[in-house]
VOLUMBA-282626 format. One record per atom (N, C-alpha, C, CB): atom name; residue number from 1; residue in three letters; x, y, z. Coordinates in pm, whole numbers. Atoms other than C-alpha are relative to their C-alpha. Glycine has a CB too. Layout:
<site CA,NUM,ALA,<X,Y,Z>>
...
//
This chain:
<site N,1,MET,<-137,41,-27>>
<site CA,1,MET,<-33,20408,1212>>
<site C,1,MET,<15,-27,149>>
<site CB,1,MET,<100,107,-49>>
<site N,2,ALA,<-16,38,-140>>
<site CA,2,ALA,<56,20231,1538>>
<site C,2,ALA,<110,83,66>>
<site CB,2,ALA,<33,-150,12>>
<site N,3,PRO,<-104,-77,-69>>
<site CA,3,PRO,<251,20427,1798>>
<site C,3,PRO,<124,-86,22>>
<site CB,3,PRO,<-52,53,135>>
<site N,4,ARG,<-126,71,-20>>
<site CA,4,ARG,<615,20336,1834>>
<site C,4,ARG,<35,-6,147>>
<site CB,4,ARG,<113,67,-79>>
<site N,5,THR,<-48,14,-136>>
<site CA,5,THR,<761,20207,2154>>
<site C,5,THR,<140,57,6>>
<site CB,5,THR,<-4,-149,47>>
<site N,6,ARG,<-132,-59,-14>>
<site CA,6,ARG,<1057,20411,2269>>
<site C,6,ARG,<94,-101,64>>
<site CB,6,ARG,<-5,129,84>>
<site N,7,ARG,<-98,95,-51>>
<site CA,7,ARG,<1365,20202,2326>>
<site C,7,ARG,<131,72,26>>
<site CB,7,ARG,<22,-117,-100>>
<site N,8,SER,<-131,-58,-25>>
<site CA,8,SER,<1693,20289,2482>>
<site C,8,SER,<101,-62,-95>>
<site CB,8,SER,<43,-19,147>>
<site N,9,ARG,<-96,37,102>>
<site CA,9,ARG,<1999,20255,2262>>
<site C,9,ARG,<57,-141,15>>
<site CB,9,ARG,<110,97,0>>
<site N,10,GLY,<-68,127,-17>>
<site CA,10,GLY,<2159,19944,2414>>
<site C,10,GLY,<-89,-122,14>>
<site CB,10,GLY,<86,8,117>>
<site N,11,ASN,<87,111,-30>>
<site CA,11,ASN,<1851,19723,2441>>
<site C,11,ASN,<-51,-76,-120>>
<site CB,11,ASN,<-114,48,77>>
<site N,12,ARG,<28,74,122>>
<site CA,12,ARG,<1808,19610,2080>>
<site C,12,ARG,<-135,-72,-4>>
<site CB,12,ARG,<106,-99,-21>>
<site N,13,GLY,<127,64,25>>
<site CA,13,GLY,<1440,19543,2034>>
<site C,13,GLY,<-86,-32,120>>
<site CB,13,GLY,<23,-121,-71>>
<site N,14,VAL,<84,27,-115>>
<site CA,14,VAL,<1308,19521,2387>>
<site C,14,VAL,<-79,125,33>>
<site CB,14,VAL,<83,-47,122>>
<site N,15,GLY,<89,-110,-33>>
<site CA,15,GLY,<1009,19751,2433>>
<site C,15,GLY,<-87,-43,116>>
<site CB,15,GLY,<-85,43,-121>>
<site N,16,THR,<90,38,-107>>
<site CA,16,THR,<712,19729,2662>>
<site C,16,THR,<-121,-75,-52>>
<site CB,16,THR,<-45,123,74>>
<site N,17,GLN,<113,71,57>>
<site CA,17,GLN,<469,19561,2421>>
<site C,17,GLN,<49,-101,-102>>
<site CB,17,GLN,<-100,99,-64>>
<site N,18,GLY,<-33,100,100>>
<site CA,18,GLY,<468,19257,2193>>
<site C,18,GLY,<94,-106,52>>
<site CB,18,GLY,<61,66,-119>>
<site N,19,GLU,<-90,110,-36>>
<site CA,19,GLU,<697,18958,2187>>
<site C,19,GLU,<142,51,19>>
<site CB,19,GLU,<-3,-110,-108>>
<site N,20,GLY,<-140,-32,-23>>
<site CA,20,GLY,<1048,18977,2318>>
<site C,20,GLY,<68,-117,67>>
<site CB,20,GLY,<15,126,85>>
<site N,21,SER,<-72,107,-69>>
<site CA,21,SER,<1317,18755,2456>>
<site C,21,SER,<78,60,115>>
<site CB,21,SER,<94,-77,-98>>
<site N,22,ILE,<-77,-43,-117>>
<site CA,22,ILE,<1475,18782,2796>>
<site C,22,ILE,<94,-112,40>>
<site CB,22,ILE,<-94,39,117>>
<site N,23,THR,<-98,95,-50>>
<site CA,23,THR,<1780,18614,2935>>
<site C,23,THR,<-24,-16,149>>
<site CB,23,THR,<146,47,-29>>
<site N,24,VAL,<26,30,-141>>
<site CA,24,VAL,<1718,18444,3269>>
<site C,24,VAL,<131,-42,63>>
<site CB,24,VAL,<-109,-112,16>>
<site N,25,LEU,<-125,26,-70>>
<site CA,25,LEU,<2016,18452,3502>>
<site C,25,LEU,<-28,-62,135>>
<site CB,25,LEU,<83,129,16>>
<site N,26,GLY,<2,53,-136>>
<site CA,26,GLY,<2071,18246,3814>>
<site C,26,GLY,<121,54,71>>
<site CB,26,GLY,<-2,-155,1>>
<site N,27,LEU,<-116,-47,-74>>
<site CA,27,LEU,<2330,18304,4080>>
<site C,27,LEU,<131,-50,-59>>
<site CB,27,LEU,<-10,-43,145>>
<site N,28,SER,<-122,56,59>>
<site CA,28,SER,<2577,18090,3884>>
<site C,28,SER,<16,35,-147>>
<site CB,28,SER,<0,-149,17>>
<site N,29,GLY,<-13,-38,140>>
<site CA,29,GLY,<2516,18242,3539>>
<site C,29,GLY,<-131,-14,-75>>
<site CB,29,GLY,<107,-83,-67>>
<site N,30,VAL,<118,7,85>>
<site CA,30,VAL,<2276,18212,3246>>
<site C,30,VAL,<-70,-135,15>>
<site CB,30,VAL,<38,24,-147>>
<site N,31,LEU,<80,123,-8>>
<site CA,31,LEU,<1995,17958,3297>>
<site C,31,LEU,<-66,-31,-134>>
<site CB,31,LEU,<-106,13,109>>
<site N,32,CYS,<69,20,126>>
<site CA,32,CYS,<1802,18009,2973>>
<site C,32,CYS,<-36,135,-60>>
<site CB,32,CYS,<-127,-86,19>>
<site N,33,THR,<57,-117,66>>
<site CA,33,THR,<1661,18256,2724>>
<site C,33,THR,<-141,-40,-42>>
<site CB,33,THR,<87,48,-123>>
<site N,34,VAL,<139,33,29>>
<site CA,34,VAL,<1283,18268,2685>>
<site C,34,VAL,<-65,111,-80>>
<site CB,34,VAL,<-78,-25,130>>
<site N,35,SER,<83,-96,73>>
<site CA,35,SER,<1038,18436,2449>>
<site C,35,SER,<-126,24,80>>
<site CB,35,SER,<-33,-50,-144>>
<site N,36,VAL,<115,-36,-82>>
<site CA,36,VAL,<765,18623,2630>>
<site C,36,VAL,<-77,115,-63>>
<site CB,36,VAL,<45,37,143>>
<site N,37,ASP,<81,-114,39>>
<site CA,37,ASP,<481,18866,2569>>
<site C,37,ASP,<26,110,102>>
<site CB,37,ASP,<-152,-37,-7>>
<site N,38,LEU,<-40,-108,-91>>
<site CA,38,LEU,<606,19192,2718>>
<site C,38,LEU,<-117,78,57>>
<site CB,38,LEU,<93,94,-70>>
<site N,39,SER,<117,-70,-54>>
<site CA,39,SER,<254,19326,2769>>
<site C,39,SER,<-73,-85,104>>
<site CB,39,SER,<-97,36,-113>>
<site N,40,ALA,<61,90,-99>>
<site CA,40,ALA,<158,19024,2986>>
<site C,40,ALA,<57,27,138>>
<site CB,40,ALA,<23,-148,-40>>
<site N,41,PRO,<-53,-18,-136>>
<site CA,41,PRO,<197,19026,3365>>
<site C,41,PRO,<126,-85,24>>
<site CB,41,PRO,<-107,-37,104>>
<site N,42,VAL,<-123,71,-36>>
<site CA,42,VAL,<524,18910,3521>>
<site C,42,VAL,<-28,-148,28>>
<site CB,42,VAL,<67,65,123>>
<site N,43,ARG,<31,140,-34>>
<site CA,43,ARG,<349,18590,3645>>
<site C,43,ARG,<-4,-90,-125>>
<site CB,43,ARG,<-134,-6,73>>
<site N,44,GLU,<-1,79,123>>
<site CA,44,GLU,<311,18478,3280>>
<site C,44,GLU,<143,-36,-39>>
<site CB,44,GLU,<-69,77,-116>>
<site N,45,ALA,<-142,28,26>>
<site CA,45,ALA,<689,18506,3235>>
<site C,45,ALA,<50,-106,97>>
<site CB,45,ALA,<85,129,11>>
<site N,46,GLN,<-41,100,-99>>
<site CA,46,GLN,<731,18305,3555>>
<site C,46,GLN,<-42,-140,-43>>
<site CB,46,GLN,<-60,33,138>>
<site N,47,LYS,<45,131,49>>
<site CA,47,LYS,<527,18022,3401>>
<site C,47,LYS,<92,-52,-110>>
<site CB,47,LYS,<-145,10,-53>>
<site N,48,VAL,<-92,39,108>>
<site CA,48,VAL,<753,18021,3094>>
<site C,48,VAL,<135,-40,58>>
<site CB,48,VAL,<17,116,-102>>
<site N,49,ILE,<-128,31,-66>>
<site CA,49,ILE,<1062,18026,3318>>
<site C,49,ILE,<-9,-134,72>>
<site CB,49,ILE,<39,113,99>>
<site N,50,GLU,<19,129,-68>>
<site CA,50,GLU,<918,17734,3517>>
<site C,50,GLU,<22,-116,-97>>
<site CB,50,GLU,<-141,-8,62>>
<site N,51,LYS,<-16,107,99>>
<site CA,51,LYS,<901,17523,3200>>
<site C,51,LYS,<145,-11,-48>>
<site CB,51,LYS,<-92,25,-120>>
<site N,52,ALA,<-136,1,57>>
<site CA,52,ALA,<1246,17626,3076>>
<site C,52,ALA,<107,-34,103>>
<site CB,52,ALA,<31,135,-60>>
<site N,53,ALA,<-106,16,-100>>
<site CA,53,ALA,<1443,17621,3404>>
<site C,53,ALA,<-37,-96,113>>
<site CB,53,ALA,<36,133,58>>
<site N,54,SER,<48,94,-102>>
<site CA,54,SER,<1237,17376,3616>>
<site C,54,SER,<3,58,142>>
<site CB,54,SER,<84,-126,-4>>
<site N,55,ILE,<13,-64,-131>>
<site CA,55,ILE,<1191,17627,3899>>
<site C,55,ILE,<-147,36,16>>
<site CB,55,ILE,<94,129,13>>
<site N,56,PRO,<143,-27,-16>>
<site CA,56,PRO,<832,17629,4028>>
<site C,56,PRO,<-29,150,21>>
<site CB,56,PRO,<-54,-79,118>>
<site N,57,VAL,<39,-140,-11>>
<site CA,57,VAL,<654,17965,4003>>
<site C,57,VAL,<-5,44,147>>
<site CB,57,VAL,<-137,23,-66>>
<site N,58,GLY,<12,-34,-141>>
<site CA,58,GLY,<587,17957,4378>>
<site C,58,GLY,<133,18,71>>
<site CB,58,GLY,<-78,-104,69>>
<site N,59,GLU,<-133,-13,-62>>
<site CA,59,GLU,<962,17951,4446>>
<site C,59,GLU,<87,102,-72>>
<site CB,59,GLU,<70,-135,0>>
<site N,60,GLN,<-78,-96,78>>
<site CA,60,GLN,<1070,18220,4199>>
<site C,60,GLN,<-11,140,58>>
<site CB,60,GLN,<-45,1,-145>>
<site N,61,ARG,<-6,-143,-29>>
<site CA,61,ARG,<1177,18569,4296>>
<site C,61,ARG,<78,59,-117>>
<site CB,61,ARG,<68,32,143>>
<site N,62,LEU,<-65,-60,116>>
<site CA,62,LEU,<1255,18772,3982>>
<site C,62,LEU,<49,140,33>>
<site CB,62,LEU,<-95,4,-120>>
<site N,63,LEU,<-63,-130,-24>>
<site CA,63,LEU,<1488,19071,3996>>
<site C,63,LEU,<47,59,-132>>
<site CB,63,LEU,<118,-12,100>>
<site N,64,CYS,<-53,-71,116>>
<site CA,64,CYS,<1575,19332,3736>>
<site C,64,CYS,<47,137,49>>
<site CB,64,CYS,<-107,14,-116>>
<site N,65,ASN,<-58,-127,-43>>
<site CA,65,ASN,<1803,19629,3798>>
<site C,65,ASN,<-16,21,151>>
<site CB,65,ASN,<-65,117,-75>>
<site N,66,GLN,<6,-3,-146>>
<site CA,66,GLN,<1809,19551,4172>>
<site C,66,GLN,<-139,24,56>>
<site CB,66,GLN,<93,105,52>>
<site N,67,GLN,<138,-15,-43>>
<site CA,67,GLN,<1429,19566,4190>>
<site C,67,GLN,<-70,-135,-9>>
<site CB,67,GLN,<-74,107,-85>>
<site N,68,VAL,<80,122,4>>
<site CA,68,VAL,<1199,19275,4278>>
<site C,68,VAL,<-120,26,-91>>
<site CB,68,VAL,<-46,-44,144>>
<site N,69,LEU,<114,-14,91>>
<site CA,69,LEU,<942,19225,4001>>
<site C,69,LEU,<-125,-55,67>>
<site CB,69,LEU,<27,-73,-134>>
<site N,70,ARG,<126,45,-59>>
<site CA,70,ARG,<584,19202,4127>>
<site C,70,ARG,<-81,-74,-105>>
<site CB,70,ARG,<-80,119,58>>
<site N,71,SER,<66,90,94>>
<site CA,71,SER,<370,18932,3969>>
<site C,71,SER,<-112,62,-81>>
<site CB,71,SER,<-53,-116,74>>
<site N,72,ASN,<111,-61,74>>
<site CA,72,ASN,<84,19161,3862>>
<site C,72,ASN,<43,112,-93>>
<site CB,72,ASN,<-101,54,96>>
<site N,73,ASP,<-47,-109,85>>
<site CA,73,ASP,<298,19428,3694>>
<site C,73,ASP,<21,-49,-143>>
<site CB,73,ASP,<130,60,56>>
<site N,74,PRO,<-30,38,138>>
<site CA,74,PRO,<323,19426,3313>>
<site C,74,PRO,<151,-23,-15>>
<site CB,74,PRO,<-49,110,-100>>
<site N,75,LEU,<-141,39,10>>
<site CA,75,LEU,<652,19256,3223>>
<site C,75,LEU,<86,108,-64>>
<site CB,75,LEU,<12,-128,-79>>
<site N,76,GLY,<-78,-101,70>>
<site CA,76,GLY,<770,19522,2977>>
<site C,76,GLY,<32,121,87>>
<site CB,76,GLY,<-73,46,-123>>
<site N,77,GLU,<-23,-112,-91>>
<site CA,77,GLU,<727,19799,3234>>
<site C,77,GLU,<93,-39,114>>
<site CB,77,GLU,<-133,52,56>>
<site N,78,ALA,<-83,47,-112>>
<site CA,78,ALA,<884,19592,3511>>
<site C,78,ALA,<147,-13,-41>>
<site CB,78,ALA,<-53,-134,53>>
<site N,79,LEU,<-138,15,47>>
<site CA,79,LEU,<1192,19524,3298>>
<site C,79,LEU,<68,133,-24>>
<site CB,79,LEU,<2,-82,-127>>
<site N,80,GLN,<-54,-134,21>>
<site CA,80,GLN,<1239,19897,3239>>
<site C,80,GLN,<96,4,-118>>
<site CB,80,GLN,<71,49,125>>
<site N,81,GLY,<-82,-2,120>>
<site CA,81,GLY,<1382,19833,2894>>
<site C,81,GLY,<115,-101,1>>
<site CB,81,GLY,<55,135,-20>>
<site N,82,GLY,<-109,97,-8>>
<site CA,82,GLY,<1623,19561,3010>>
<site C,82,GLY,<-33,-130,-70>>
<site CB,82,GLY,<34,-27,144>>
<site N,83,GLN,<16,130,64>>
<site CA,83,GLN,<1673,19217,2860>>
<site C,83,GLN,<29,-116,93>>
<site CB,83,GLN,<89,-8,-120>>
<site N,84,GLU,<-40,107,-92>>
<site CA,84,GLU,<1783,19023,3166>>
<site C,84,GLU,<-79,7,130>>
<site CB,84,GLU,<149,8,29>>
<site N,85,VAL,<56,11,-134>>
<site CA,85,VAL,<1615,18901,3482>>
<site C,85,VAL,<83,-102,76>>
<site CB,85,VAL,<-153,-41,-2>>
<site N,86,THR,<-67,97,-85>>
<site CA,86,THR,<1777,18723,3770>>
<site C,86,THR,<-107,-71,80>>
<site CB,86,THR,<106,68,94>>
<site N,87,VAL,<95,77,-78>>
<site CA,87,VAL,<1579,18443,3928>>
<site C,87,VAL,<71,-56,121>>
<site CB,87,VAL,<-65,-114,-85>>
<site N,88,VAL,<-52,53,-125>>
<site CA,88,VAL,<1644,18360,4290>>
<site C,88,VAL,<-105,-96,53>>
<site CB,88,VAL,<32,114,105>>
<site N,89,ARG,<92,101,-51>>
<site CA,89,ARG,<1491,18044,4427>>
<site C,89,ARG,<-16,16,151>>
<site CB,89,ARG,<48,-143,-34>>
<site N,90,CYS,<31,-18,-142>>
<site CA,90,CYS,<1321,18100,4764>>
<site C,90,CYS,<-103,-103,40>>
<site CB,90,CYS,<-50,143,29>>
<site N,91,ASP,<106,90,-44>>
<site CA,91,ASP,<1107,17875,4976>>
<site C,91,ASP,<-132,75,-6>>
<site CB,91,ASP,<27,-55,143>>
<site N,92,SER,<131,-62,21>>
<site CA,92,SER,<737,17940,4929>>
<site C,92,SER,<-47,77,123>>
<site CB,92,SER,<-102,-106,-36>>
<site N,93,LYS,<40,-73,-121>>
<site CA,93,LYS,<690,18049,5293>>
<site C,93,LYS,<58,141,0>>
<site CB,93,LYS,<46,-76,126>>
<site N,94,THR,<-64,-131,5>>
<site CA,94,THR,<937,18334,5249>>
<site C,94,THR,<-70,91,-99>>
<site CB,94,THR,<148,-14,-37>>
<site N,95,ILE,<67,-80,103>>
<site CA,95,ILE,<770,18452,4930>>
<site C,95,ILE,<-139,39,46>>
<site CB,95,ILE,<-7,-77,-132>>
<site N,96,THR,<135,-30,-49>>
<site CA,96,THR,<423,18429,5088>>
<site C,96,THR,<4,110,104>>
<site CB,96,THR,<-66,-126,59>>
<site N,97,MET,<-10,-101,-104>>
<site CA,97,MET,<531,18632,5389>>
<site C,97,MET,<41,136,-58>>
<site CB,97,MET,<101,-43,107>>
<site N,98,ASP,<-39,-126,64>>
<site CA,98,ASP,<703,18895,5173>>
<site C,98,ASP,<-116,63,-75>>
<site CB,98,ASP,<118,-23,-95>>
<site N,99,LEU,<117,-51,72>>
<site CA,99,LEU,<393,18926,4956>>
<site C,99,LEU,<-103,54,98>>
<site CB,99,LEU,<-61,-111,-87>>
<site N,100,ALA,<95,-47,-102>>
<site CA,100,ALA,<177,18958,5267>>
<site C,100,ALA,<43,134,58>>
<site CB,100,ALA,<-15,-105,112>>
<site N,101,LEU,<-51,-128,-49>>
<site CA,101,LEU,<400,19236,5398>>
<site C,101,LEU,<-21,111,-103>>
<site CB,101,LEU,<149,-12,35>>
<site N,102,GLU,<12,-97,109>>
<site CA,102,GLU,<394,19411,5060>>
<site C,102,GLU,<-144,47,-19>>
<site CB,102,GLU,<53,-60,-129>>
<site N,103,THR,<140,-34,25>>
<site CA,103,THR,<16,19401,5026>>
<site C,103,THR,<-74,42,127>>
<site CB,103,THR,<-70,-118,-62>>
<site N,104,GLY,<66,-38,-124>>
<site CA,104,GLY,<-60,19470,5391>>
<site C,104,GLY,<-85,-110,59>>
<site CB,104,GLY,<-84,120,-23>>
<site N,105,ASN,<81,111,-49>>
<site CA,105,ASN,<-215,19128,5449>>
<site C,105,ASN,<76,-87,100>>
<site CB,105,ASN,<-45,-86,-116>>
<site N,106,ILE,<-82,77,-91>>
<site CA,106,ILE,<39,19022,5710>>
<site C,106,ILE,<-83,-58,115>>
<site CB,106,ILE,<112,86,55>>
<site N,107,VAL,<83,50,-109>>
<site CA,107,VAL,<-226,18988,5982>>
<site C,107,VAL,<-80,-121,-47>>
<site CB,107,VAL,<-96,112,52>>
<site N,108,LEU,<75,113,55>>
<site CA,108,LEU,<-435,18763,5758>>
<site C,108,LEU,<90,-122,-20>>
<site CB,108,LEU,<-65,39,-134>>
<site N,109,GLU,<-93,111,21>>
<site CA,109,GLU,<-131,18552,5673>>
<site C,109,GLU,<36,-66,134>>
<site CB,109,GLU,<128,48,-71>>
<site N,110,ARG,<-31,57,-132>>
<site CA,110,ARG,<-42,18509,6041>>
<site C,110,ARG,<-118,-80,54>>
<site CB,110,ARG,<39,111,99>>
<site N,111,ALA,<121,72,-45>>
<site CA,111,ALA,<-402,18408,6120>>
<site C,111,ALA,<-14,-132,-75>>
<site CB,111,ALA,<-127,88,-20>>
<site N,112,ARG,<8,123,80>>
<site CA,112,ARG,<-396,18154,5835>>
<site C,112,ARG,<100,-102,50>>
<site CB,112,ARG,<25,30,-148>>
<site N,113,ARG,<-102,93,-50>>
<site CA,113,ARG,<-72,18004,5966>>
<site C,113,ARG,<-36,-56,138>>
<site CB,113,ARG,<136,71,7>>
<site N,114,LEU,<42,46,-131>>
<site CA,114,LEU,<-207,17986,6321>>
<site C,114,LEU,<-110,-104,-13>>
<site CB,114,LEU,<-48,119,86>>
<site N,115,ALA,<108,96,22>>
<site CA,115,ALA,<-521,17810,6196>>
<site C,115,ALA,<56,-132,-52>>
<site CB,115,ALA,<-104,57,-98>>
<site N,116,ALA,<-62,122,53>>
<site CA,116,ALA,<-306,17563,6001>>
<site C,116,ALA,<74,-75,111>>
<site CB,116,ALA,<96,33,-115>>
<site N,117,LYS,<-72,62,-111>>
<site CA,117,LYS,<-93,17500,6309>>
<site C,117,LYS,<-97,-69,96>>
<site CB,117,LYS,<84,104,76>>
<site N,118,ARG,<101,60,-88>>
<site CA,118,ARG,<-404,17434,6516>>
<site C,118,ARG,<-57,-128,-60>>
<site CB,118,ARG,<-113,100,27>>
<site N,119,ARG,<50,121,65>>
<site CA,119,ARG,<-527,17183,6260>>
<site C,119,ARG,<99,-115,12>>
<site CB,119,ARG,<-30,28,-148>>
<site N,120,GLU,<-103,102,-11>>
<site CA,120,GLU,<-195,16998,6284>>
<site C,120,GLU,<15,-53,142>>
<site CB,120,GLU,<132,55,-47>>
<site N,121,THR,<-14,38,-140>>
<site CA,121,THR,<-205,16987,6666>>
<site C,121,THR,<-110,-98,38>>
<site CB,121,THR,<-5,126,91>>
<site N,122,PRO,<103,95,-43>>
<site CA,122,PRO,<-383,16685,6818>>
<site C,122,PRO,<-108,69,82>>
<site CB,122,PRO,<62,-114,81>>
<site N,123,HIS,<116,-59,-66>>
<site CA,123,HIS,<-729,16768,6953>>
<site C,123,HIS,<21,8,152>>
<site CB,123,HIS,<-127,-81,-31>>
<site N,124,GLY,<-9,-19,-144>>
<site CA,124,GLY,<-715,16913,7302>>
<site C,124,GLY,<140,25,51>>
<site CB,124,GLY,<-54,-119,68>>
<site N,125,THR,<-136,-21,-49>>
<site CA,125,THR,<-338,16972,7313>>
<site C,125,THR,<62,125,-61>>
<site CB,125,THR,<88,-121,-31>>
<site N,126,LEU,<-53,-124,54>>
<site CA,126,LEU,<-295,17329,7190>>
<site C,126,LEU,<87,66,105>>
<site CB,126,LEU,<-116,95,-45>>
<site N,127,GLY,<-94,-53,-98>>
<site CA,127,GLY,<15,17425,7385>>
<site C,127,GLY,<-23,-67,134>>
<site CB,127,GLY,<-14,154,13>>
<site N,128,THR,<21,55,-134>>
<site CA,128,THR,<-30,17383,7759>>
<site C,128,THR,<-144,18,46>>
<site CB,128,THR,<95,64,99>>
<site N,129,LYS,<139,-23,-38>>
<site CA,129,LYS,<-392,17499,7766>>
<site C,129,LYS,<-86,-119,-43>>
<site CB,129,LYS,<-53,131,-62>>
<site N,130,ARG,<91,107,35>>
<site CA,130,ARG,<-672,17249,7767>>
<site C,130,ARG,<-106,52,-94>>
<site CB,130,ARG,<-64,-60,126>>
<site N,131,CYS,<106,-33,92>>
<site CA,131,CYS,<-931,17248,7494>>
<site C,131,CYS,<-132,19,77>>
<site CB,131,CYS,<-13,-109,-108>>
<site N,132,VAL,<126,-30,-66>>
<site CA,132,VAL,<-1270,17391,7595>>
<site C,132,VAL,<-90,-123,1>>
<site CB,132,VAL,<-69,117,-69>>
<site N,133,CYS,<91,115,10>>
<site CA,133,CYS,<-1446,17071,7482>>
<site C,133,CYS,<38,-113,97>>
<site CB,133,CYS,<0,-53,-143>>
<site N,134,GLU,<-39,108,-92>>
<site CA,134,GLU,<-1253,16857,7737>>
<site C,134,GLU,<-37,30,144>>
<site CB,134,GLU,<148,-24,-9>>
<site N,135,ARG,<32,-36,-137>>
<site CA,135,ARG,<-1378,17036,8049>>
<site C,135,ARG,<-115,-78,55>>
<site CB,135,ARG,<-30,145,9>>
//
């Protein structure tokens, strides 16, 4: 016999495993309702939300019960028995920097951005310093 998933009284069928539906809210109200696998990571729900609400995964910040959902966490656990998520659209730079802060990779992210900035700068004009190859 399979173990039962404990559910709180007001959540009508939302556990931490199996299929479930969640209501996706935006700042102006309900955007859509999607069916998702609650045992899958949050990033899988983001892909479904991308198709339903036309918000790219890279620009989604999902919130439930005033908590930001992390993309690697199992969706059912992240929802904590709830049926609703709020999606806030952020620019990808903000999300990347927040993720870097969260994971401790902020130094790596800053180095990556500096390298990208250097690639965009014309050869030999990095700020006011002269490039070593022009001496």
